N, C-alpha and C positions, 0 to 999 in steps of 0.2 A: 410416451407423454414427455414433454420437455420438462426439466426441473424449473422451479419457480425462481424468476430473476429478482435478485435482491436490490437491484438499483439500475437505472437507465445509464447508457454511456453518456458521460458529459466531459469534455475534455477541459483539463485543468491548465491555466495559462503557465507558462515555463517559470516565470518569478515565483509563483505560488509553489509550484513543485520544488523548486531549489530551497525555498524557505521551509517547506515541510520537512525535507531532509536535514536541513541545518538545525531546526528545532529537534529533530529526532537523534541528533548527534551521531549520524551515520559515519562510520570509520572505515578506511581502506581495509579491506580483508574481511569485512562483516557481511552478514547476508540479510538481504531486505526481501520481503515478501509483499507484493501488491496484489490484494484480492479484490478482484475486478479490474484488472489492469488496462482494459481498453486497448488503445492502440501502443502501449508500451513506454509511454513518456516518463514515468517515474522509474521504469527499469533502466532505460537508457541513460538518464541523468545520473541515477545511482552507480551505474558502471563506468560512465565516462568522466563524471565530475568527482566521484569520492572513491572510485576504485573498489567498489563493492560489487559483490556477486548478487544477481537479482533473479527472483523467480516470480512469475506472474502466474495468475489463475483467471481465465476468462472463460466464459461459456460460448461466446459467439465465435465461430470458426473464421468469419470474416476479419474480425478483430485479432484473433491469435495470428492469423497470416500477416496481416498488417504489422503488428508488433514485431514478429520475427524478421520481416523485410527492412523495417526501420532500424532494428538492432543490427542488422547486416550492412545496411548503409552507413551507420553511424561507427562502424568498426568494433562493435562490443559484443558480437554474436557468441563469442566464446565465454562472455561472463552473464549472458542473459538466457534464461530458459522460461519458456511459456508452456503452462499445461493448460489444455483444453478441457473444462470440466466445472463441476460445482465446487466453489470454494469451501463449502461445508465438509467436502469429502476429502481434502488434501491436507496432509500433515504438516503443520507449521513449526513443528519443534526445533527445527535448525535456525528459524528466525531470530536475529538480533533486534530487527525491526520490523513492525509490520505495518504497512500503509493502506489507508481506507478513504474511499470518498463514497460513503454509502449512507444510506438515511438512518436515523435513530434506530427504528424498528428493526433493520437489518443488523445494526450493532449490537442490538439486545439478543437477536438470535445467536450471533457469533460469540458474545461474551463467555458462556460456559466453555466452549471450544477453546478459545485463547486462554482462559484461566487454566484449563487442564493441559494443554499442551506447550505453552511458552514457558521458558525457563526464568527463575528470578532475575530480574534486571533488564529483561527485554523489554523493549519500548513499542508502544503503539501509538501512531500518529494518525489522527482522523481529522479530515477536512470538512467543516463546517457543521458536523454532526457529532454529538456527544455520546458517550456512554454514560447512560444514567445512573448506573450504580457503582461507578468508579470514581475515584478522586483524581483530579487533574494535577499532573506534575507542573504543567505549564500551558498557558493559553496565551496566543499571539495572535494579532490582527494584522492582516495584510490587505493593501488596496491594489487591485491590478484590473486593468481593462474596465474601469468605472464600476467595479464590483467590490464589495468588502468581503473578505473571506475570514474564517476563524481557524485557527489550527489548535487542536486539542492534543497534548501529549500525555500519555499515561505510562507508568513504569510498573513492571509485574513486581509484586511484593515477594519479599522471602517467604518460604513456605513454613 
């Protein structure tokens, strides 16, 4: 039986991806995890434009293959890793930034895992969907392709 999908694949426009990573203050040498990475756009942008290492988690074998091919074509295959599997089973403790474009219900499911695994100061950036029980550190609105997007930034507190 296939694990439950937490979100459909919806490609984000490039300007929105760039703004998500800017809002998250992603820096060279940091590691970003994209949970539900789809075709790898966030991973490739993080590696190519920000000099970060990028790890994607994706259930669809077709999308994993596409993400790896795109990373190869972009010349960042050495900085990008894509894991085929369920995001709930992947250890994210090495992440400086976690990027998400999931629905609020999926964020709710992931919240305890992120609280348990992420180090204090790690950032979580979510497109369009909030974490209901977390206080936002920053909210930014972006218009792209005739659509309004909202970027939510959260910072993991000191324990």
